[in-house]
C-alpha positions as CSV (number, residue, x, y, z in Angstrom):
1,X,0.0,0.0,0.0
2,X,1.2,3.6,-0.4
3,X,1.8,3.8,3.3
4,X,4.2,0.8,3.4
5,X,7.7,1.2,2.0
6,X,8.3,-1.4,-0.7
7,X,11.0,-4.1,-0.2
8,X,13.0,-4.6,-3.3
9,X,14.6,-7.9,-4.5
10,X,17.0,-8.7,-7.4
11,X,15.7,-12.2,-8.2
12,X,13.3,-14.9,-6.9
13,X,12.7,-18.5,-8.0
14,X,9.9,-20.8,-6.9
15,X,9.4,-24.4,-8.1
16,X,6.3,-26.1,-6.9
17,X,3.7,-28.8,-7.6
18,X,0.0,-28.6,-6.7
19,X,-1.6,-31.6,-5.3
20,X,-5.4,-31.1,-5.7
21,X,-6.3,-34.1,-3.5
22,X,-4.6,-32.6,-0.5
23,X,-5.0,-28.9,-1.5
24,X,-1.3,-28.6,-1.0
25,X,1.6,-26.8,-2.8
26,X,4.8,-28.8,-2.6
27,X,7.6,-26.3,-2.8
28,X,10.7,-28.1,-4.2
29,X,12.8,-24.9,-4.5
30,X,12.6,-21.5,-3.0
31,X,15.3,-18.9,-3.6
32,X,15.3,-15.2,-3.0
33,X,18.3,-12.9,-3.7
34,X,18.2,-9.2,-2.7
35,X,20.3,-6.6,-0.9
36,X,18.2,-7.2,2.1
37,X,17.6,-11.0,2.2
38,X,19.1,-14.2,0.7
39,X,17.1,-17.4,1.3
40,X,17.3,-20.9,0.0
41,X,14.9,-23.6,1.1
42,X,11.9,-25.8,0.4
43,X,8.6,-26.9,2.0
44,X,4.9,-27.0,1.4
45,X,1.8,-24.8,1.8
46,X,-1.9,-25.6,2.2
47,X,-4.5,-23.4,0.5
48,X,-7.1,-22.5,3.1
49,X,-10.3,-20.5,3.3
50,X,-11.2,-17.8,5.8
51,X,-12.9,-20.5,8.0
52,X,-9.6,-22.5,8.1
53,X,-10.8,-25.3,5.9
54,X,-8.4,-26.5,3.1
55,X,-9.4,-26.0,-0.5
56,X,-9.1,-29.4,-2.3
57,X,-9.7,-30.5,-5.9
58,X,-9.5,-28.2,-8.9
59,X,-9.5,-24.6,-7.8
60,X,-12.2,-23.6,-10.4
61,X,-11.6,-19.9,-9.8
62,X,-11.7,-20.1,-6.0
63,X,-8.8,-18.2,-4.5
64,X,-7.5,-19.0,-1.0
65,X,-7.8,-16.5,1.8
66,X,-4.5,-17.7,3.3
67,X,-1.6,-20.0,2.8
68,X,-0.6,-22.2,5.7
69,X,3.1,-23.0,5.1
70,X,6.0,-25.0,6.5
71,X,9.4,-24.1,5.1
72,X,12.9,-25.5,5.7
73,X,15.9,-23.3,5.0
74,X,19.4,-24.4,3.9
75,X,20.7,-20.8,4.0
76,X,19.5,-17.5,5.4
77,X,21.3,-14.2,5.1
78,X,19.7,-11.0,6.4
79,X,21.4,-7.7,5.5
80,X,18.9,-4.8,5.4
81,X,20.7,-1.8,4.1
82,X,21.9,0.3,7.1
83,X,20.0,-1.9,9.6
84,X,22.7,-4.1,11.0
85,X,26.4,-3.5,11.5
86,X,27.1,-6.7,9.5
87,X,24.9,-9.4,7.8
88,X,23.2,-12.0,9.9
89,X,23.7,-15.5,8.6
90,X,22.3,-18.9,9.5
91,X,23.1,-22.3,7.8
92,X,19.7,-23.9,8.5
93,X,16.3,-23.3,9.9
94,X,12.6,-23.9,9.8
95,X,9.5,-21.7,9.7
96,X,5.7,-22.2,10.2
97,X,3.6,-19.3,9.0
98,X,0.2,-18.2,7.8
99,X,0.3,-15.8,4.9
100,X,-2.7,-13.6,4.1
101,X,-2.8,-11.3,1.1
102,X,-5.7,-8.9,1.8
103,X,-4.7,-7.2,3.9
104,X,-1.1,-8.4,3.7
105,X,0.0,-10.2,6.9
106,X,2.4,-12.9,8.0
107,X,1.7,-14.8,11.2
108,X,4.8,-16.6,12.4
109,X,3.8,-19.6,14.5
110,X,7.4,-20.6,15.0
111,X,10.7,-19.8,13.4
112,X,14.0,-21.5,14.4
113,X,17.4,-20.6,12.9
114,X,20.7,-22.2,13.9
115,X,24.4,-21.5,13.2
116,X,27.4,-22.8,15.1
117,X,25.5,-23.6,18.3
118,X,23.6,-20.4,18.2
119,X,19.8,-20.9,18.1
120,X,17.4,-18.1,17.3
121,X,13.6,-18.6,17.7
122,X,10.8,-16.2,16.9
123,X,7.1,-15.9,16.8
124,X,4.7,-13.0,16.1
125,X,3.0,-11.1,13.3
126,X,4.1,-8.8,10.5
127,X,1.7,-6.8,8.3
128,X,1.1,-3.8,6.1
129,X,-2.0,-1.8,5.6
130,X,-2.9,1.7,4.4
131,X,-1.0,3.3,7.3
132,X,2.2,1.3,6.8
133,X,4.2,-1.6,8.3
134,X,3.3,-3.1,11.7
135,X,5.2,-5.7,13.6
136,X,4.7,-7.6,16.9
137,X,7.6,-10.1,17.2
138,X,9.1,-12.0,20.1
139,X,12.6,-13.4,19.8
140,X,14.8,-15.7,21.9
141,X,18.5,-16.5,21.5
142,X,20.2,-19.1,23.6
143,X,23.7,-17.5,23.7
144,X,25.8,-14.9,22.0
145,X,29.0,-13.0,22.6
146,X,28.4,-9.3,23.6
147,X,30.2,-7.9,20.5
148,X,28.0,-10.1,18.3
149,X,24.8,-8.8,20.0
150,X,25.9,-5.2,19.3
151,X,26.7,-6.1,15.7
152,X,23.2,-7.6,15.3
153,X,21.4,-4.8,17.1
154,X,19.7,-2.7,14.4
155,X,21.6,0.6,14.2
156,X,18.4,2.6,13.9
157,X,16.6,0.9,16.8
158,X,17.2,2.8,20.1
159,X,20.6,4.0,18.8
160,X,21.5,5.7,22.1
161,X,21.1,2.5,24.1
162,X,23.0,0.5,21.4
163,X,25.9,3.0,21.6
164,X,26.1,3.0,25.4
165,X,26.0,-0.8,25.6
166,X,28.6,-1.1,22.9
167,X,31.0,1.3,24.7
168,X,30.5,0.3,28.3
169,X,29.9,-3.5,28.2
170,X,33.4,-4.3,27.1
171,X,33.1,-8.0,26.6
172,X,31.2,-11.0,28.0
173,X,29.0,-14.0,27.1
174,X,25.2,-13.4,27.0
175,X,22.7,-16.2,27.6
176,X,18.9,-16.5,27.6
177,X,18.5,-13.4,25.4
178,X,14.8,-12.5,24.9
179,X,13.4,-9.6,23.0
180,X,10.0,-8.2,22.1
181,X,9.7,-5.7,19.3
182,X,6.6,-3.7,18.5
183,X,6.3,-1.4,15.5
184,X,3.3,0.8,14.7
185,X,2.9,3.3,11.9
186,X,3.7,6.9,13.1
187,X,5.2,5.7,16.4
188,X,8.8,5.0,17.6
189,X,9.6,1.3,17.7
190,X,9.3,-0.2,21.1
191,X,11.8,-2.8,22.3
192,X,12.1,-4.9,25.4
193,X,15.3,-6.8,25.7
194,X,16.5,-9.0,28.6
195,X,19.6,-11.2,29.0
196,X,21.9,-12.8,31.5
197,X,25.6,-12.2,31.2
198,X,28.8,-13.8,32.5
199,X,32.6,-13.0,32.4
200,X,31.8,-9.4,31.5
201,X,33.8,-6.3,31.9
202,X,31.6,-3.3,32.5
203,X,32.5,0.4,32.7
204,X,30.0,2.1,34.9
205,X,31.7,5.5,35.4
206,X,34.4,6.5,32.9
207,X,36.8,7.8,35.6
208,X,36.5,4.7,37.8
209,X,38.1,1.2,37.3
210,X,35.8,-1.1,35.4
211,X,34.0,-4.1,36.9
212,X,35.7,-7.3,35.8
213,X,34.5,-10.9,35.7
214,X,31.0,-9.6,36.1
215,X,27.8,-11.8,36.1
216,X,24.2,-10.7,36.3
217,X,21.3,-9.7,34.2
218,X,20.3,-6.6,32.2
219,X,17.2,-5.3,30.5
220,X,16.2,-2.6,28.0
221,X,12.6,-1.5,28.4
222,X,11.8,1.3,26.0
223,X,14.2,4.1,26.8
224,X,15.2,2.6,30.2
225,X,18.3,0.4,30.7
226,X,19.0,-1.5,33.9
227,X,22.0,-3.8,34.8
228,X,22.2,-5.8,38.0
229,X,25.5,-7.3,39.1
230,X,25.2,-10.7,40.9
231,X,29.0,-11.1,40.8
232,X,31.9,-8.9,39.9
233,X,34.9,-7.1,41.2
234,X,36.7,-3.7,40.9
235,X,40.4,-3.3,41.4
236,X,41.4,0.3,42.6
237,X,45.0,1.5,42.7
238,X,45.5,0.3,46.3
239,X,44.0,-2.2,48.7
240,X,43.2,-5.2,46.5
241,X,40.0,-6.2,44.9
242,X,36.5,-5.0,45.8
243,X,33.4,-7.3,45.6
244,X,30.6,-5.4,43.9
245,X,27.8,-8.1,43.9
246,X,24.4,-6.5,44.3
247,X,25.3,-3.3,42.5
248,X,22.8,-1.8,40.1
249,X,23.3,0.5,37.2
250,X,20.2,2.2,35.7
251,X,19.6,4.8,33.0
252,X,15.9,5.8,33.2
253,X,15.9,7.5,29.8
254,X,18.8,6.9,27.4
255,X,17.4,9.4,24.9
256,X,18.0,12.3,27.2
257,X,21.1,14.5,26.4
258,X,23.1,13.9,28.5
259,X,21.5,10.8,29.9
260,X,21.4,10.5,33.7
261,X,22.7,7.4,35.4
262,X,21.5,6.1,38.8
263,X,24.1,3.9,40.4
264,X,23.9,1.9,43.5
265,X,27.4,0.6,44.2
266,X,27.5,-2.1,47.0
267,X,31.1,-2.9,47.9
268,X,32.8,-5.3,50.3
269,X,36.6,-5.0,50.6
270,X,39.5,-3.9,52.8
271,X,39.2,-0.4,54.1
272,X,42.1,0.7,52.0
273,X,40.5,-0.5,48.8
274,X,37.3,1.2,49.6
275,X,39.0,4.5,50.4
276,X,41.2,4.2,47.3
277,X,38.1,3.9,45.1
278,X,36.4,6.9,46.8
279,X,39.6,8.9,46.1
280,X,39.3,8.4,42.3
281,X,38.0,11.3,40.2
282,X,35.6,13.0,40.2
283,X,35.5,12.5,44.0
284,X,39.0,12.8,45.5
285,X,37.4,12.5,49.0
286,X,40.6,11.4,50.8
287,X,42.8,13.9,49.0
288,X,40.5,16.8,49.9
289,X,40.5,15.6,53.5
290,X,44.3,15.5,53.4
291,X,44.3,11.9,54.5
292,X,45.9,8.8,52.9
293,X,43.8,5.9,51.7
294,X,46.0,3.8,54.0
295,X,44.9,5.6,57.2
296,X,43.8,2.3,58.8
297,X,43.1,-1.4,58.7
298,X,39.7,-3.1,58.6
299,X,36.9,-4.5,56.5
300,X,34.4,-2.1,54.9
301,X,30.9,-2.7,53.6
302,X,29.8,0.4,51.9
303,X,26.7,1.5,49.8
304,X,27.3,4.4,47.5
305,X,24.4,6.0,45.6
306,X,25.3,8.2,42.7
307,X,23.4,10.2,40.1
308,X,25.5,11.7,37.3
309,X,25.4,12.6,33.7
310,X,26.9,10.3,31.1
311,X,29.3,12.7,29.5
312,X,33.0,12.8,28.7
313,X,34.0,15.2,31.5
314,X,32.3,14.9,34.9
315,X,33.0,17.4,37.7
316,X,32.0,16.8,41.3
317,X,29.4,19.5,41.0
318,X,27.7,17.3,38.4
319,X,27.3,14.4,40.8
320,X,24.7,13.8,43.5
321,X,26.0,11.2,46.0
322,X,25.3,9.5,49.3
323,X,27.9,7.2,50.9
324,X,27.2,5.1,54.0
325,X,28.8,2.0,55.4
326,X,30.2,-0.1,58.2
327,X,33.9,-0.7,59.0
328,X,34.7,-3.7,61.3
329,X,38.0,-4.7,62.8
330,X,39.3,-1.2,62.5
331,X,42.7,0.0,63.7
332,X,44.9,2.9,62.8
333,X,48.3,4.2,64.0
334,X,48.1,7.3,61.8
335,X,44.5,8.7,62.2
336,X,45.4,10.1,65.7
337,X,49.3,10.4,65.8
338,X,50.7,8.4,68.7
339,X,47.4,6.6,69.5
């Protein structure tokens, strides 16, 4: 329709046989070649009426209301111009769908694509009417490396979120990836994305050491991004490693310029390590107090709440913060000289 942008292709081939007794089209060859999509496969389709019954016998001018199809793919390559950072390829797959022509719609009962241990499944509906394209699709991916997820993330879909994740989640293995995509004419696409991650390095504040060997889960819900660490550590300049399990990083609205981050940093470490972290820019708390980060011995459990803009240069005046904690086993020979 005039409201739906056409999708071009370079060539398409379809070889089929009609079995009138079964009301079935046996597709012996299906091949599509285009800048957007390359598909090779085979399968079959039943010709069905609006009530769901199959049309059998000679058609005698009766046109089906829908085609109920099962297809098997030997190659799938998806590369919409400007959509992905690089093409998406799968070596095999299968698809169950119902195709209607008036109005045009594709109902995906189940799609499964596999490549090198990676399994992508999808279900949902695509359609186009006088207003334009519509989509309601749910996807699931068993596992993927972080850099591959960013490469497969459409560059035009929530680009600010995509950019932040690409820059700040430095590496890691993602599992149980689930996404829900909704597209309506005249509205911004809506995406919900959730995944678990392991062995990830995450930069949560540009001036602070990154979290390493991190595990947890993350979600994108519209413009909001949230990451919860169930395991991870930070290594400041002094005092050894800091356990940051339970920390939360949240951006309520990634489209804001600059976006604001709400960080709850839960740390367990030596007192020296905790003070060393709090003395990093933009804070410099110990330097301003004219005290060394090695002022005493002990174990520290601290909760730091921060709100700061995600921008290249962050001054202390840009940061709202609250720090509270408990130090146990404390001793110091320098805090009070001679005592």
